[in-house]
N, CA, C and O atoms as a MOPAC input file, in Angstrom:
PM7 MOZYME 1SCF
protein

 N    142.41800 1   142.82800 1    68.43800 1
 C    143.64100 1   143.54200 1    68.12400 1
 C    143.52100 1   145.03200 1    68.36600 1
 O    144.44100 1   145.66000 1    68.89100 1
 N    142.41000 1   145.58700 1    67.99000 1
 C    142.27200 1   147.03000 1    68.11800 1
 C    142.29300 1   147.43000 1    69.59500 1
 O    142.68600 1   148.55100 1    69.91900 1
 N    141.87700 1   146.53400 1    70.49300 1
 C    141.96700 1   146.83400 1    71.91400 1
 C    143.43100 1   146.92100 1    72.33700 1
 O    143.78100 1   147.70700 1    73.21600 1
 N    144.27900 1   146.11500 1    71.71200 1
 C    145.70100 1   146.08900 1    72.04500 1
 C    146.39900 1   147.36600 1    71.58300 1
 O    147.17100 1   147.96000 1    72.33600 1
 N    146.13100 1   147.78900 1    70.35200 1
 C    146.79100 1   148.97300 1    69.80200 1
 C    146.04800 1   150.26300 1    70.12300 1
 O    146.64800 1   151.33700 1    70.12300 1
 N    144.77400 1   150.17200 1    70.39100 1
 C    143.97600 1   151.36700 1    70.58400 1
 C    143.55500 1   151.92900 1    69.23400 1
 O    143.54800 1   151.21600 1    68.23100 1
 N    143.21700 1   153.16800 1    69.21300 1
 C    142.76800 1   153.83000 1    67.98300 1
 C    143.99600 1   154.20900 1    67.15900 1
 O    144.66400 1   155.20000 1    67.45300 1
 N    144.29200 1   153.41400 1    66.12300 1
 C    145.49400 1   153.64900 1    65.32100 1
 C    145.37200 1   154.85800 1    64.39600 1
 O    146.29100 1   155.15700 1    63.63400 1
 N    144.25000 1   155.54200 1    64.46400 1
 C    144.13800 1   156.79700 1    63.70700 1
 C    144.63600 1   157.97300 1    64.55400 1
 O    144.62300 1   159.11800 1    64.10200 1
 N    145.07700 1   157.68300 1    65.78800 1
 C    145.62100 1   158.72200 1    66.66600 1
 C    147.11500 1   158.48900 1    66.88000 1
 O    147.61800 1   157.39000 1    66.64400 1
 N    147.81400 1   159.51800 1    67.32400 1
 C    149.25400 1   159.40500 1    67.59400 1
 C    149.52800 1   158.35600 1    68.67600 1
 O    150.50500 1   157.61300 1    68.57800 1
 N    148.69600 1   158.28800 1    69.68300 1
 C    148.88400 1   157.32700 1    70.76900 1
 C    148.77100 1   155.88800 1    70.24700 1
 O    149.60600 1   155.04000 1    70.56300 1
 N    147.74600 1   155.62600 1    69.45500 1
 C    147.56200 1   154.29600 1    68.86800 1
 C    148.69400 1   153.94100 1    67.92000 1
 O    149.17200 1   152.80600 1    67.91300 1
 N    149.12500 1   154.91100 1    67.11600 1
 C    150.24000 1   154.66800 1    66.19600 1
 C    151.53000 1   154.38700 1    66.96000 1
 O    152.34500 1   153.57500 1    66.52500 1
 N    151.71500 1   155.05000 1    68.08700 1
 C    152.92100 1   154.80400 1    68.88400 1
 C    152.92600 1   153.37500 1    69.41800 1
 O    153.96200 1   152.71000 1    69.41000 1
 N    151.77900 1   152.90600 1    69.87800 1
 C    151.67200 1   151.53100 1    70.36400 1
 C    151.94400 1   150.54700 1    69.23000 1
 O    152.67200 1   149.57100 1    69.41500 1
 N    151.36200 1   150.79900 1    68.05800 1
 C    151.61400 1   149.95700 1    66.88400 1
 C    153.08600 1   150.00800 1    66.50500 1
 O    153.68900 1   148.97200 1    66.22300 1
 N    153.66100 1   151.18400 1    66.49600 1
 C    155.07100 1   151.35900 1    66.15200 1
 C    155.97100 1   150.56700 1    67.10700 1
 O    156.90200 1   149.88900 1    66.67200 1
 N    155.69000 1   150.65600 1    68.38800 1
 C    156.47500 1   149.92400 1    69.38100 1
 C    156.38900 1   148.41400 1    69.13700 1
 O    157.39400 1   147.71000 1    69.23100 1
 N    155.20500 1   147.92600 1    68.82900 1
 C    155.00700 1   146.50500 1    68.55000 1
 C    155.78800 1   146.07900 1    67.30500 1
 O    156.45100 1   145.04200 1    67.29800 1
 N    155.69900 1   146.89100 1    66.26200 1
 C    156.33300 1   146.53600 1    64.99100 1
 C    157.85200 1   146.72900 1    65.01100 1
 O    158.52900 1   146.39900 1    64.03700 1
 N    158.37500 1   147.24800 1    66.08200 1
 C    159.82700 1   147.33900 1    66.23000 1
 C    160.42800 1   145.92900 1    66.25200 1
 O    161.54600 1   145.71600 1    65.78200 1
 N    159.67600 1   144.97200 1    66.80100 1
 C    160.16600 1   143.60200 1    66.93100 1
 C    159.49200 1   142.60000 1    66.00200 1
 O    159.91900 1   141.44900 1    65.92200 1
 N    158.44900 1   143.02200 1    65.30200 1
 C    157.68300 1   142.10300 1    64.46200 1
 C    157.49700 1   142.67900 1    63.06500 1
 O    157.43200 1   143.89600 1    62.89000 1
 N    157.41100 1   141.79400 1    62.06800 1
 C    157.18900 1   142.23800 1    60.69300 1
 C    155.71100 1   142.36300 1    60.36200 1
 O    155.32200 1   143.17500 1    59.52300 1
 N    154.89300 1   141.55900 1    61.02000 1
 C    153.45600 1   141.53900 1    60.75200 1
 C    152.69300 1   141.53200 1    62.07100 1
 O    153.27200 1   141.31100 1    63.13500 1
 N    151.40900 1   141.77100 1    61.99000 1
 C    150.57300 1   141.83300 1    63.18500 1
 C    150.47400 1   140.45800 1    63.84600 1
 O    150.55000 1   140.34100 1    65.07000 1
 N    150.30500 1   139.42900 1    63.03300 1
 C    150.25800 1   138.04800 1    63.53800 1
 C    151.07500 1   137.16700 1    62.60900 1
 O    150.94800 1   137.27000 1    61.38900 1
 N    151.88400 1   136.33200 1    63.14900 1
 C    152.60700 1   135.35400 1    62.34900 1
 C    153.75400 1   135.94500 1    61.54700 1
 O    154.27900 1   137.01600 1    61.85100 1
 N    154.12000 1   135.20000 1    60.50700 1
 C    155.29500 1   135.54500 1    59.71400 1
 C    154.97000 1   135.92000 1    58.27600 1
 O    155.87200 1   136.07300 1    57.45200 1
 N    153.69100 1   136.06700 1    57.97300 1
 C    153.24600 1   136.48800 1    56.64700 1
 C    152.06200 1   137.44000 1    56.82200 1
 O    151.44400 1   137.46100 1    57.88600 1
 N    151.74000 1   138.22200 1    55.79800 1
 C    150.56700 1   139.10600 1    55.89000 1
 C    149.29900 1   138.28900 1    56.15200 1
 O    149.13600 1   137.18700 1    55.62900 1
 N    148.41800 1   138.84400 1    56.96100 1
 C    147.19200 1   138.14300 1    57.32600 1
 C    146.02700 1   139.11800 1    57.40900 1
 O    146.18000 1   140.31900 1    57.18900 1
 N    144.87300 1   138.57600 1    57.72800 1
 C    143.68300 1   139.40500 1    57.90800 1
 C    143.90700 1   140.44600 1    59.00100 1
 O    143.35900 1   141.54600 1    58.93400 1
 N    144.70700 1   140.10300 1    60.00100 1
 C    145.00300 1   141.05400 1    61.07300 1
 C    145.71800 1   142.28600 1    60.52400 1
 O    145.43200 1   143.41000 1    60.93700 1
 N    146.64600 1   142.07400 1    59.59400 1
 C    147.34100 1   143.20600 1    58.97400 1
 C    146.36400 1   144.08000 1    58.19900 1
 O    146.43200 1   145.30700 1    58.25800 1
 N    145.46700 1   143.44300 1    57.48300 1
 C    144.47300 1   144.20100 1    56.71100 1
 C    143.56300 1   144.98600 1    57.64100 1
 O    143.25900 1   146.14800 1    57.36800 1
 N    143.12700 1   144.37700 1    58.72800 1
 C    142.24200 1   145.06300 1    59.67500 1
 C    142.90700 1   146.31800 1    60.24200 1
 O    142.29800 1   147.38700 1    60.28600 1
 N    144.15300 1   146.17700 1    60.67100 1
 C    144.85300 1   147.32600 1    61.24500 1
 C    145.14900 1   148.34700 1    60.14500 1
 O    144.96100 1   149.54600 1    60.34900 1
 N    145.60900 1   147.88200 1    58.99000 1
 C    145.92900 1   148.77600 1    57.87000 1
 C    144.72900 1   149.64300 1    57.49900 1
 O    144.86800 1   150.85200 1    57.31100 1
 N    143.56800 1   149.03700 1    57.39400 1
 C    142.37600 1   149.80000 1    56.99500 1
 C    141.87000 1   150.71800 1    58.10500 1
 O    141.06400 1   151.61200 1    57.85000 1
 N    142.33600 1   150.50400 1    59.32800 1
 C    141.94000 1   151.36900 1    60.44200 1
 C    142.79300 1   152.63000 1    60.54300 1
 O    142.43600 1   153.57400 1    61.24700 1
 N    143.91400 1   152.64000 1    59.84200 1
 C    144.79900 1   153.80700 1    59.87600 1
 C    144.26500 1   154.83600 1    58.89300 1
 O    144.05600 1   154.52500 1    57.72000 1
 N    144.04400 1   156.04800 1    59.35800 1
 C    143.39100 1   157.06300 1    58.53700 1
 C    144.31400 1   157.70200 1    57.49400 1
 O    143.83800 1   158.21300 1    56.48100 1
 N    145.63700 1   157.67600 1    57.73600 1
 C    146.57100 1   158.24400 1    56.76100 1
 C    147.93400 1   157.59800 1    56.96700 1
 O    148.17600 1   156.95700 1    57.98900 1
 N    148.80900 1   157.76500 1    56.00500 1
 C    150.15200 1   157.20900 1    56.09800 1
 C    150.82800 1   157.71600 1    57.36900 1
 O    150.84200 1   158.92100 1    57.62100 1
 N    151.39100 1   156.80600 1    58.17600 1
 C    152.06500 1   157.23900 1    59.40300 1
 C    153.22600 1   158.19400 1    59.11200 1
 O    153.91300 1   158.06200 1    58.10000 1
 N    153.43200 1   159.14700 1    60.00800 1
 C    154.56200 1   160.06900 1    59.88600 1
 C    155.86800 1   159.31800 1    60.11200 1
 O    155.87500 1   158.21400 1    60.65600 1
 N    156.97400 1   159.92700 1    59.68800 1
 C    158.29200 1   159.30000 1    59.80500 1
 C    158.70400 1   159.03300 1    61.24600 1
 O    159.54300 1   158.16600 1    61.49000 1
 N    158.13900 1   159.75200 1    62.19900 1
 C    158.47900 1   159.49200 1    63.60000 1
 C    158.04000 1   158.10100 1    64.03200 1
 O    158.57200 1   157.55400 1    64.99800 1
 N    157.07800 1   157.52800 1    63.32700 1
 C    156.60600 1   156.16700 1    63.58100 1
 C    157.24000 1   155.24800 1    62.52800 1
 O    156.53500 1   154.62600 1    61.73300 1
 N    158.56600 1   155.17000 1    62.53000 1
 C    159.31100 1   154.52600 1    61.43600 1
 C    158.95300 1   153.05200 1    61.24200 1
 O    158.92500 1   152.58200 1    60.10400 1
 N    158.68100 1   152.31600 1    62.30700 1
 C    158.35200 1   150.89500 1    62.16900 1
 C    156.94200 1   150.72400 1    61.61200 1
 O    156.70400 1   149.85500 1    60.77300 1
 N    156.02200 1   151.54200 1    62.07100 1
 C    154.66300 1   151.51000 1    61.54100 1
 C    154.64800 1   151.95800 1    60.07900 1
 O    153.90300 1   151.41000 1    59.26700 1
 N    155.46300 1   152.94400 1    59.75000 1
 C    155.55200 1   153.42400 1    58.37300 1
 C    156.10700 1   152.34100 1    57.45500 1
 O    155.58200 1   152.13200 1    56.36200 1
 N    157.16300 1   151.64800 1    57.88500 1
 C    157.74000 1   150.55200 1    57.09400 1
 C    156.68600 1   149.48200 1    56.84800 1
 O    156.49500 1   149.04100 1    55.71500 1
 N    156.00200 1   149.06500 1    57.90800 1
 C    154.96100 1   148.03800 1    57.79700 1
 C    153.83300 1   148.52200 1    56.89500 1
 O    153.37900 1   147.77900 1    56.02500 1
 N    153.37600 1   149.75300 1    57.08700 1
 C    152.28100 1   150.33000 1    56.30200 1
 C    152.62200 1   150.31200 1    54.81000 1
 O    151.81400 1   149.88300 1    53.98700 1
 N    153.81600 1   150.77600 1    54.47300 1
 C    154.22500 1   150.82000 1    53.06600 1
 C    154.34600 1   149.42000 1    52.48300 1
 O    154.03200 1   149.20500 1    51.31200 1
 N    154.79200 1   148.47800 1    53.27800 1
 C    154.89400 1   147.09700 1    52.80200 1
 C    153.50600 1   146.52100 1    52.52300 1
 O    153.27300 1   145.95200 1    51.45700 1
 N    152.59500 1   146.66500 1    53.46600 1
 C    151.23600 1   146.13700 1    53.28000 1
 C    150.57900 1   146.82000 1    52.08100 1
 O    149.91800 1   146.16500 1    51.27700 1
 N    150.76000 1   148.12600 1    51.96400 1
 C    150.19200 1   148.86900 1    50.83900 1
 C    150.76000 1   148.36800 1    49.51200 1
 O    150.03300 1   148.28900 1    48.52100 1
 N    152.04000 1   148.03300 1    49.48200 1
 C    152.68700 1   147.59300 1    48.24300 1
 C    152.18500 1   146.24100 1    47.76300 1
 O    152.34700 1   145.90600 1    46.59000 1
 N    151.57800 1   145.46000 1    48.64700 1
 C    151.10500 1   144.13400 1    48.25400 1
 C    149.92200 1   144.19400 1    47.29200 1
 O    149.74800 1   143.29300 1    46.47200 1
 N    149.11300 1   145.23500 1    47.38100 1
 C    148.00900 1   145.45700 1    46.45000 1
 C    147.21900 1   144.21100 1    46.12000 1
 O    146.59100 1   143.61300 1    46.99400 1
 N    147.25200 1   143.81900 1    44.85300 1
 C    146.49100 1   142.67400 1    44.36500 1
 C    146.95000 1   141.39900 1    45.05600 1
 O    146.12700 1   140.53700 1    45.36400 1
 N    148.24700 1   141.26300 1    45.30700 1
 C    148.75500 1   140.06700 1    45.97600 1
 C    148.10000 1   139.88100 1    47.33700 1
 O    147.78700 1   138.75700 1    47.72800 1
 N    147.89400 1   140.96800 1    48.05300 1
 C    147.27000 1   140.87700 1    49.35900 1
 C    145.82700 1   140.39100 1    49.24200 1
 O    145.36600 1   139.61500 1    50.07900 1
 N    145.11400 1   140.84100 1    48.21200 1
 C    143.74000 1   140.37600 1    48.01000 1
 C    143.72100 1   138.87900 1    47.73500 1
 O    142.82400 1   138.17000 1    48.19000 1
 N    144.71600 1   138.39900 1    46.98600 1
 C    144.80700 1   136.96600 1    46.71200 1
 C    145.11800 1   136.21200 1    47.99800 1
 O    144.49100 1   135.19500 1    48.29400 1
 N    146.08300 1   136.70700 1    48.75800 1
 C    146.43400 1   136.08600 1    50.03900 1
 C    145.21400 1   136.04000 1    50.94500 1
 O    144.93900 1   135.01900 1    51.57400 1
 N    144.49100 1   137.13600 1    51.01000 1
 C    143.32300 1   137.19500 1    51.88400 1
 C    142.24900 1   136.22700 1    51.42300 1
 O    141.58200 1   135.60200 1    52.24800 1
 N    142.07700 1   136.09600 1    50.12800 1
 C    141.09200 1   135.15600 1    49.60100 1
 C    141.42200 1   133.73200 1    50.00800 1
 O    140.52900 1   132.97800 1    50.39600 1
 N    142.68800 1   133.35300 1    49.92600 1
 C    143.11300 1   132.01200 1    50.32300 1
 C    142.93600 1   131.82100 1    51.81300 1
 O    142.48200 1   130.76600 1    52.25700 1
 N    143.28800 1   132.82800 1    52.58700 1
 C    143.17800 1   132.71500 1    54.03800 1
 C    141.72000 1   132.56100 1    54.44900 1
 O    141.39100 1   131.74000 1    55.30500 1
 N    140.84800 1   133.35500 1    53.83200 1
 C    139.43100 1   133.27600 1    54.18800 1
 C    138.84000 1   131.93600 1    53.78200 1
 O    137.98500 1   131.40800 1    54.49500 1
 N    139.27000 1   131.36700 1    52.65500 1
 C    138.71400 1   130.10100 1    52.22600 1
 C    139.20400 1   128.96000 1    53.11600 1
 O    138.49000 1   127.97600 1    53.30700 1
 N    140.42200 1   129.08500 1    53.66400 1
 C    140.96400 1   128.04800 1    54.53500 1
 C    140.43300 1   128.17600 1    55.96200 1
 O    140.29800 1   127.17600 1    56.66700 1
 N    140.13700 1   129.39100 1    56.38300 1
 C    139.68900 1   129.62900 1    57.75700 1
 C    138.58400 1   130.68200 1    57.74800 1
 O    138.86600 1   131.86500 1    57.94400 1
 N    137.34700 1   130.28100 1    57.52700 1
 C    136.25600 1   131.25600 1    57.40500 1
 C    135.97500 1   132.03500 1    58.68000 1
 O    135.21100 1   133.00000 1    58.64000 1
 N    136.55400 1   131.66000 1    59.79800 1
 C    136.31800 1   132.37000 1    61.04100 1
 C    137.08300 1   133.69700 1    61.06700 1
 O    136.64500 1   134.65300 1    61.70700 1
 N    138.21600 1   133.75600 1    60.37700 1
 C    139.04200 1   134.98000 1    60.39400 1
 C    138.33200 1   136.07900 1    59.62400 1
 O    137.65000 1   135.81700 1    58.63300 1
 N    138.49800 1   137.31200 1    60.08600 1
 C    137.93900 1   138.45900 1    59.35500 1
 C    139.05600 1   139.34800 1    58.92500 1
 O    138.81700 1   140.37600 1    58.29300 1

């Protein structure tokens, strides 16, 4: 995934992520996944408002908090290959 978006801690990487999230709610599939966590943790700070789709996604993933940890635990137990 990171090859697709590039370095999401840079404006260029955030723009690529923003463009992708214009049409999608999550990085993969229709629910939060390990892919969302991987990209989320790679972002060094909250995206600026110019990256409105990335900002919406970022705030949503951040808001999941404990729920996301539970989701990730279930996902990892069902599919240990995912990181």
